[in-house]
PLY file of the C-alpha trace (Angstrom):
ply
format ascii 1.0
element vertex 464
property float x
property float y
property float z
element edge 463
property int vertex1
property int vertex2
end_header
-11.84 37.26 -18.71
-12.89 39.45 -15.79
-11.92 38.41 -12.27
-15.56 37.55 -11.44
-15.94 35.34 -14.54
-12.70 33.55 -13.70
-13.90 32.86 -10.15
-17.32 31.53 -11.24
-15.78 29.29 -13.88
-13.10 27.94 -11.53
-15.73 27.25 -8.83
-17.86 25.29 -11.31
-14.88 23.26 -12.56
-13.67 22.61 -9.02
-17.14 21.42 -7.96
-17.10 18.88 -10.81
-13.57 17.86 -9.92
-14.51 17.53 -6.24
-17.40 15.17 -7.04
-15.21 12.89 -9.15
-12.35 12.94 -6.61
-14.85 12.38 -3.79
-16.28 9.37 -5.63
-12.80 7.84 -5.96
-12.70 6.88 -2.27
-16.43 7.09 -1.50
-16.84 3.30 -1.33
-13.79 2.61 0.85
-15.64 2.42 4.18
-18.59 0.70 2.51
-16.56 -2.13 0.96
-17.06 -4.58 3.89
-20.83 -3.98 3.73
-20.94 -4.45 -0.05
-18.74 -7.55 0.34
-21.22 -9.14 2.71
-24.29 -8.19 0.68
-23.11 -9.32 -2.77
-21.00 -12.25 -1.43
-17.58 -11.50 -2.90
-14.08 -11.68 -1.39
-12.04 -8.74 -0.09
-9.69 -9.05 -3.07
-12.67 -8.93 -5.47
-14.52 -6.05 -3.86
-11.45 -3.80 -3.93
-11.79 -3.71 -7.74
-14.61 -1.20 -7.19
-11.85 1.20 -6.16
-8.92 -0.12 -8.18
-11.01 -0.58 -11.35
-12.28 2.98 -11.05
-8.72 4.27 -10.86
-7.54 2.06 -13.72
-10.41 3.17 -15.99
-9.47 6.77 -15.22
-5.80 6.08 -15.86
-6.45 4.28 -19.14
-8.57 7.11 -20.57
-6.34 9.93 -19.31
-3.98 9.72 -22.31
-6.94 10.98 -24.37
-7.20 14.11 -22.21
-4.56 16.15 -24.02
-6.06 15.32 -27.44
-9.60 16.10 -26.30
-8.51 19.29 -24.50
-6.97 20.57 -27.73
-9.71 19.30 -30.04
-12.97 19.94 -28.15
-14.19 23.21 -26.65
-13.88 23.31 -22.86
-17.59 23.73 -22.11
-18.56 20.89 -24.46
-15.88 18.58 -23.07
-16.73 19.28 -19.42
-20.44 18.80 -20.12
-19.76 15.45 -21.83
-17.54 14.11 -19.02
-19.99 15.10 -16.29
-22.87 13.51 -18.25
-20.95 10.24 -18.60
-20.09 10.36 -14.89
-23.78 10.89 -14.08
-24.72 7.86 -16.23
-22.19 5.64 -14.41
-23.47 6.88 -11.05
-27.08 6.03 -11.93
-26.07 2.52 -13.11
-24.14 1.91 -9.87
-26.97 3.22 -7.70
-29.49 0.72 -9.08
-27.18 -2.19 -10.01
-28.83 -5.54 -9.11
-25.50 -7.41 -8.86
-21.74 -6.97 -8.49
-20.80 -7.12 -12.21
-23.20 -4.28 -13.09
-22.02 -2.29 -10.06
-18.45 -2.67 -11.31
-19.49 -1.59 -14.82
-21.07 1.56 -13.38
-17.85 2.33 -11.50
-15.78 1.79 -14.64
-18.01 4.23 -16.57
-17.49 6.79 -13.81
-13.75 6.21 -14.08
-13.75 6.76 -17.84
-15.31 10.21 -17.31
-12.87 11.06 -14.54
-9.90 10.11 -16.71
-10.71 12.92 -19.12
-12.12 15.35 -16.55
-9.39 15.27 -13.92
-6.54 16.84 -15.96
-8.82 19.63 -17.19
-8.77 21.61 -13.96
-4.98 21.96 -13.54
-4.68 22.65 -17.28
-7.16 25.54 -17.09
-5.54 26.95 -13.94
-2.06 26.68 -15.46
-3.19 28.55 -18.58
-5.20 31.40 -17.04
-2.80 32.19 -14.17
0.84 33.28 -14.49
3.75 31.13 -13.24
4.27 33.63 -10.39
0.86 32.75 -8.92
0.60 29.13 -9.99
1.79 27.64 -6.72
-0.72 29.62 -4.65
-3.65 29.04 -7.03
-3.04 25.31 -7.41
-2.59 25.04 -3.64
-6.00 26.64 -3.11
-7.52 24.34 -5.74
-5.87 21.46 -3.91
-8.07 22.19 -0.89
-11.11 21.17 -2.92
-9.55 18.41 -5.01
-7.66 16.77 -2.13
-10.55 17.15 0.31
-12.66 14.91 -1.97
-10.68 11.67 -1.50
-10.12 12.54 2.17
-13.84 13.09 2.84
-15.06 10.09 0.81
-14.40 7.37 3.43
-15.85 9.53 6.21
-19.13 10.08 4.40
-19.37 6.44 3.28
-18.87 5.19 6.84
-21.77 7.26 8.15
-24.06 6.55 5.18
-23.70 2.76 5.17
-24.42 2.59 8.91
-27.79 4.32 8.52
-28.76 3.73 4.88
-28.10 1.30 2.05
-24.72 1.53 0.31
-26.73 2.57 -2.77
-27.27 5.94 -1.12
-23.55 6.60 -1.71
-24.37 6.97 -5.39
-27.84 8.48 -5.06
-26.52 11.54 -3.17
-24.21 12.34 -6.12
-27.00 12.48 -8.73
-28.53 15.90 -7.86
-25.06 17.43 -7.38
-24.01 16.26 -10.86
-27.14 17.82 -12.34
-26.43 21.18 -10.63
-22.84 21.16 -11.94
-24.11 20.49 -15.47
-26.45 23.50 -15.21
-23.65 25.74 -13.85
-21.38 24.59 -16.68
-23.76 26.02 -19.29
-23.86 29.35 -17.43
-20.29 29.97 -16.31
-17.72 27.84 -18.16
-16.04 29.65 -21.06
-13.90 28.19 -23.84
-10.57 29.53 -22.54
-8.40 26.79 -24.07
-7.72 27.49 -27.77
-8.85 24.63 -30.02
-6.13 23.22 -32.25
-6.47 20.83 -35.18
-5.13 17.48 -34.00
-5.33 13.80 -34.74
-5.15 10.72 -32.57
-3.08 7.58 -32.99
-5.50 4.70 -32.50
-2.70 2.14 -32.05
-1.29 4.18 -29.16
-4.70 4.25 -27.49
-5.18 0.50 -27.84
-1.67 -0.44 -26.68
-1.81 1.83 -23.61
-5.19 0.39 -22.60
-4.13 -3.21 -23.22
-0.75 -2.92 -21.49
-2.08 -1.30 -18.31
-5.08 -3.63 -18.08
-2.90 -6.74 -18.49
-0.38 -5.57 -15.86
-3.02 -4.70 -13.29
-4.96 -7.92 -13.90
-1.79 -9.98 -13.45
-1.12 -8.23 -10.13
-4.68 -8.97 -9.03
-4.24 -12.65 -9.94
-1.39 -12.93 -7.45
-3.70 -11.80 -4.65
-6.57 -14.05 -5.79
-4.50 -17.22 -6.24
-1.92 -16.58 -3.51
0.97 -17.53 -5.78
2.98 -16.36 -8.76
2.17 -18.95 -11.43
3.39 -19.21 -15.03
0.27 -17.59 -16.48
0.67 -14.59 -14.21
4.35 -14.25 -15.14
3.49 -14.51 -18.83
0.84 -11.80 -18.47
3.32 -9.52 -16.72
5.92 -10.03 -19.47
3.32 -9.31 -22.15
2.07 -6.22 -20.29
5.58 -4.81 -19.88
6.41 -5.51 -23.54
3.24 -3.73 -24.69
4.02 -0.69 -22.52
7.60 -0.53 -23.82
6.22 -0.57 -27.37
3.79 2.20 -26.41
6.53 4.47 -24.99
8.82 3.95 -27.99
5.96 4.72 -30.36
5.22 8.00 -28.54
8.82 9.11 -28.99
8.62 8.46 -32.75
5.29 10.16 -33.44
5.18 13.86 -34.33
1.90 14.19 -32.42
1.97 11.49 -29.73
-0.90 10.48 -27.50
1.30 11.30 -24.49
4.21 13.70 -24.97
7.01 11.62 -23.46
9.60 14.24 -24.48
8.74 16.21 -21.35
10.86 13.66 -19.48
13.90 15.23 -21.13
13.55 17.97 -18.50
15.31 16.53 -15.39
13.31 18.67 -12.95
10.02 17.58 -14.50
11.13 13.96 -14.33
12.00 14.25 -10.64
8.89 16.24 -9.73
6.63 13.77 -11.55
8.16 10.74 -9.79
7.87 12.39 -6.37
4.24 13.34 -7.01
3.54 9.77 -8.16
5.04 8.23 -5.02
3.24 10.75 -2.85
-0.26 10.26 -4.20
-0.01 6.48 -4.62
1.00 5.99 -0.98
-1.86 8.27 0.10
-4.50 6.44 -1.95
-3.33 2.95 -0.96
-3.69 3.93 2.69
-7.14 5.43 1.96
-8.17 1.96 0.77
-6.52 -0.23 3.41
-7.02 1.77 6.62
-10.86 1.57 6.65
-10.59 -2.18 6.06
-8.10 -2.43 8.95
-10.33 -0.35 11.21
-13.39 -2.52 10.62
-11.73 -5.96 10.33
-9.03 -5.67 13.02
-10.03 -2.85 15.38
-13.68 -3.99 14.98
-15.12 -0.47 14.86
-18.33 0.39 12.99
-18.25 2.05 9.55
-19.37 5.32 11.19
-16.50 5.29 13.70
-14.07 4.31 10.95
-15.30 7.26 8.90
-15.07 9.68 11.82
-11.47 8.57 12.42
-10.59 10.06 9.02
-12.12 13.52 9.58
-8.99 15.04 11.21
-6.91 13.98 8.20
-9.32 15.72 5.82
-9.18 18.92 7.88
-5.39 18.83 8.10
-5.12 18.35 4.33
-7.38 21.36 3.76
-5.06 23.50 5.85
-1.81 22.09 4.45
-2.60 22.51 0.75
-2.75 26.35 0.54
0.16 26.66 2.97
2.23 24.39 0.71
1.57 26.55 -2.36
2.47 29.77 -0.57
5.64 28.30 0.96
6.79 27.07 -2.45
6.22 30.51 -4.01
8.12 32.19 -1.17
11.02 29.91 -0.18
11.27 27.23 -2.88
10.88 23.50 -2.54
13.70 21.96 -0.50
12.60 22.77 3.05
8.93 22.21 2.22
9.55 18.83 0.57
11.87 17.51 3.30
9.43 18.60 6.00
6.38 17.12 4.24
7.89 13.80 3.18
9.76 13.49 6.49
6.54 13.83 8.50
4.80 11.42 6.12
7.52 8.78 6.52
7.72 9.03 10.32
3.95 8.64 10.58
3.83 5.71 8.13
6.27 3.29 9.79
4.18 2.79 12.99
1.29 1.53 10.81
3.26 -1.66 10.20
3.13 -2.38 13.96
-0.56 -1.74 14.60
-2.43 -4.42 16.57
-6.03 -5.07 17.70
-5.20 -3.19 20.92
-3.90 -0.07 19.18
-5.89 2.95 20.30
-8.23 4.45 17.70
-6.90 7.84 18.82
-3.35 6.76 17.91
-4.48 5.56 14.48
-6.45 8.77 13.92
-3.66 11.11 15.02
-0.89 9.40 13.06
-3.02 9.20 9.93
-3.90 12.91 10.14
-0.23 13.78 10.68
0.78 11.60 7.73
-1.80 13.11 5.38
-0.82 16.63 6.41
2.85 15.98 5.77
2.40 14.33 2.39
-0.13 16.96 1.29
2.32 19.68 2.28
4.76 18.22 -0.26
2.38 17.29 -3.08
1.60 20.65 -4.71
5.21 21.91 -4.47
6.73 18.86 -6.18
4.04 19.02 -8.91
4.63 22.74 -9.57
8.41 22.17 -9.40
8.07 19.71 -12.27
5.69 21.85 -14.37
7.83 24.98 -14.02
10.61 23.13 -15.85
8.44 23.17 -18.99
7.67 26.00 -21.39
4.08 27.15 -21.84
3.83 25.01 -24.97
4.49 21.81 -23.02
2.56 22.54 -19.81
-0.72 20.93 -20.93
1.14 17.80 -22.06
3.28 17.72 -18.91
0.37 18.20 -16.57
-1.76 15.59 -18.37
1.09 13.10 -18.23
1.72 13.82 -14.54
-1.94 13.39 -13.57
-2.12 10.27 -15.77
0.91 8.74 -14.09
-0.49 9.54 -10.65
-3.84 7.92 -11.42
-2.26 4.77 -12.83
0.15 4.62 -9.89
-2.82 4.93 -7.51
-4.48 1.93 -9.16
-1.31 -0.16 -8.98
-0.58 0.92 -5.39
-4.12 -0.08 -4.38
-3.76 -3.43 -6.12
-0.30 -3.92 -4.59
-1.53 -3.13 -1.07
-4.61 -5.37 -1.43
-2.54 -8.16 -2.97
0.04 -8.11 -0.17
-2.73 -8.08 2.43
-4.22 -11.16 0.78
-0.83 -12.89 0.46
0.09 -12.09 4.07
-3.21 -13.47 5.32
-2.92 -16.65 3.24
0.69 -17.08 4.39
-0.44 -16.82 8.01
-3.26 -19.35 7.56
-0.86 -21.74 5.82
1.42 -21.48 8.87
-1.40 -22.36 11.28
-2.09 -18.83 12.53
-5.62 -18.02 13.60
-7.82 -16.15 11.12
-7.58 -12.89 13.06
-3.78 -13.07 13.49
-3.35 -14.01 9.83
-5.49 -11.03 8.78
-3.35 -8.74 10.96
-0.19 -10.12 9.31
-1.71 -9.34 5.94
-2.29 -5.71 6.93
1.28 -5.46 8.23
2.60 -6.64 4.85
0.36 -4.13 3.14
1.44 -1.21 5.35
5.12 -2.08 4.89
4.70 -1.88 1.12
3.27 1.63 1.53
6.17 2.59 3.81
8.63 1.51 1.11
7.05 4.02 -1.30
7.63 6.78 1.25
11.24 5.73 1.84
12.02 5.82 -1.89
10.46 9.29 -2.17
12.49 10.64 0.76
15.74 9.37 -0.75
14.96 11.15 -4.05
14.57 14.51 -2.30
18.35 14.93 -2.16
18.33 15.47 -5.94
16.07 18.55 -5.73
17.21 22.06 -6.60
15.45 24.73 -4.57
13.69 26.12 -7.65
13.25 24.79 -11.16
13.65 26.85 -14.33
12.49 26.10 -17.87
14.56 23.17 -19.15
12.44 22.18 -22.17
11.33 24.78 -24.71
0 1
1 2
2 3
3 4
4 5
5 6
6 7
7 8
8 9
9 10
10 11
11 12
12 13
13 14
14 15
15 16
16 17
17 18
18 19
19 20
20 21
21 22
22 23
23 24
24 25
25 26
26 27
27 28
28 29
29 30
30 31
31 32
32 33
33 34
34 35
35 36
36 37
37 38
38 39
39 40
40 41
41 42
42 43
43 44
44 45
45 46
46 47
47 48
48 49
49 50
50 51
51 52
52 53
53 54
54 55
55 56
56 57
57 58
58 59
59 60
60 61
61 62
62 63
63 64
64 65
65 66
66 67
67 68
68 69
69 70
70 71
71 72
72 73
73 74
74 75
75 76
76 77
77 78
78 79
79 80
80 81
81 82
82 83
83 84
84 85
85 86
86 87
87 88
88 89
89 90
90 91
91 92
92 93
93 94
94 95
95 96
96 97
97 98
98 99
99 100
100 101
101 102
102 103
103 104
104 105
105 106
106 107
107 108
108 109
109 110
110 111
111 112
112 113
113 114
114 115
115 116
116 117
117 118
118 119
119 120
120 121
121 122
122 123
123 124
124 125
125 126
126 127
127 128
128 129
129 130
130 131
131 132
132 133
133 134
134 135
135 136
136 137
137 138
138 139
139 140
140 141
141 142
142 143
143 144
144 145
145 146
146 147
147 148
148 149
149 150
150 151
151 152
152 153
153 154
154 155
155 156
156 157
157 158
158 159
159 160
160 161
161 162
162 163
163 164
164 165
165 166
166 167
167 168
168 169
169 170
170 171
171 172
172 173
173 174
174 175
175 176
176 177
177 178
178 179
179 180
180 181
181 182
182 183
183 184
184 185
185 186
186 187
187 188
188 189
189 190
190 191
191 192
192 193
193 194
194 195
195 196
196 197
197 198
198 199
199 200
200 201
201 202
202 203
203 204
204 205
205 206
206 207
207 208
208 209
209 210
210 211
211 212
212 213
213 214
214 215
215 216
216 217
217 218
218 219
219 220
220 221
221 222
222 223
223 224
224 225
225 226
226 227
227 228
228 229
229 230
230 231
231 232
232 233
233 234
234 235
235 236
236 237
237 238
238 239
239 240
240 241
241 242
242 243
243 244
244 245
245 246
246 247
247 248
248 249
249 250
250 251
251 252
252 253
253 254
254 255
255 256
256 257
257 258
258 259
259 260
260 261
261 262
262 263
263 264
264 265
265 266
266 267
267 268
268 269
269 270
270 271
271 272
272 273
273 274
274 275
275 276
276 277
277 278
278 279
279 280
280 281
281 282
282 283
283 284
284 285
285 286
286 287
287 288
288 289
289 290
290 291
291 292
292 293
293 294
294 295
295 296
296 297
297 298
298 299
299 300
300 301
301 302
302 303
303 304
304 305
305 306
306 307
307 308
308 309
309 310
310 311
311 312
312 313
313 314
314 315
315 316
316 317
317 318
318 319
319 320
320 321
321 322
322 323
323 324
324 325
325 326
326 327
327 328
328 329
329 330
330 331
331 332
332 333
333 334
334 335
335 336
336 337
337 338
338 339
339 340
340 341
341 342
342 343
343 344
344 345
345 346
346 347
347 348
348 349
349 350
350 351
351 352
352 353
353 354
354 355
355 356
356 357
357 358
358 359
359 360
360 361
361 362
362 363
363 364
364 365
365 366
366 367
367 368
368 369
369 370
370 371
371 372
372 373
373 374
374 375
375 376
376 377
377 378
378 379
379 380
380 381
381 382
382 383
383 384
384 385
385 386
386 387
387 388
388 389
389 390
390 391
391 392
392 393
393 394
394 395
395 396
396 397
397 398
398 399
399 400
400 401
401 402
402 403
403 404
404 405
405 406
406 407
407 408
408 409
409 410
410 411
411 412
412 413
413 414
414 415
415 416
416 417
417 418
418 419
419 420
420 421
421 422
422 423
423 424
424 425
425 426
426 427
427 428
428 429
429 430
430 431
431 432
432 433
433 434
434 435
435 436
436 437
437 438
438 439
439 440
440 441
441 442
442 443
443 444
444 445
445 446
446 447
447 448
448 449
449 450
450 451
451 452
452 453
453 454
454 455
455 456
456 457
457 458
458 459
459 460
460 461
461 462
462 463
């Protein structure tokens, strides 16, 4: 491919990826408005975000099979068409169940679409330039989730929440047109088959586990049914992993975990992104329910973080290519951790400027570390395993995001119910719930920082 063709194709793919990433957090600032209009609880409405992520995570295991079996242009066209259909359903949904169905359809498309972009970039650029290229791509991909809450806050203050979906429709159509013009079939098609049992067990296991976590938040207790569901979910996932290791052509290539550097990089990336996404969900709720700011102000409070992430992503890629990972990772995760802990002490009198500044600093730090730890893991794999490794890494991140969101929302609900049970006022109980939620996010950051001491400065191929 010529340089110009590469650029046009990458721009088209990144635009599609931006829309889907943007949609992931687009409802976050609009959740209180939707909650009031359709008369559902905070724990229920968060499924519009968590369900989206889970649907994406459940379908992601199919990405490697579809990437190898279907031509790139055809696959990207299909995923964007499905996403468009889910968006239209959500835009005109007359009730909450149909709105949730539309979001789940969007998530299904994203699950296949999201791993495509890194796979294409990893295949058409050499390892020497991968860090820089993926860092530049990260500007677009990471800006989507960062910008989503800002846009939603402004839109729901001046228009109906339905406009959040309507604005995506023409953009999806333009991307579909550009796909036919610029996207080439750069990934070689390979004959492959799919293990249906693996697909069913992965879907069932993840759905059962996430539902059981949601039940804790809804009921406010850990009952026998919830425990039974968790045991069943864990057992199904153990069966799934063991089956992948036995199959010659598994749904997810678990053998990539034999590479220690990939294993470490994947875990660090998982902890990084899940703590980011959980905060993306909870902070707008905190802003509107505790600080009592409007959706527009809540959205504007997140703009600095989006701008900082745009700057940090390409810097991270270049620094990794030039000096390796250790200093970059310690700096990024260290900043992220130091800016996370104060969140657990926020109060109704906390300045919106303090919340804005610390959140921007936190996002910048964690984003500085994200691309390097991901590339560190992928560089431990041979070219043959990169597509499988990247798909598995993105899949793990998406599933972790869903569970981190559910965990944060569940602990907020439990903390609030605990406060009410102990005769605290509604507002104080709600604040306690947010403190519990923010502490759970801080724990993710602490675990990640402790794991950094196992890093080598650069990874080499460990699995051929």
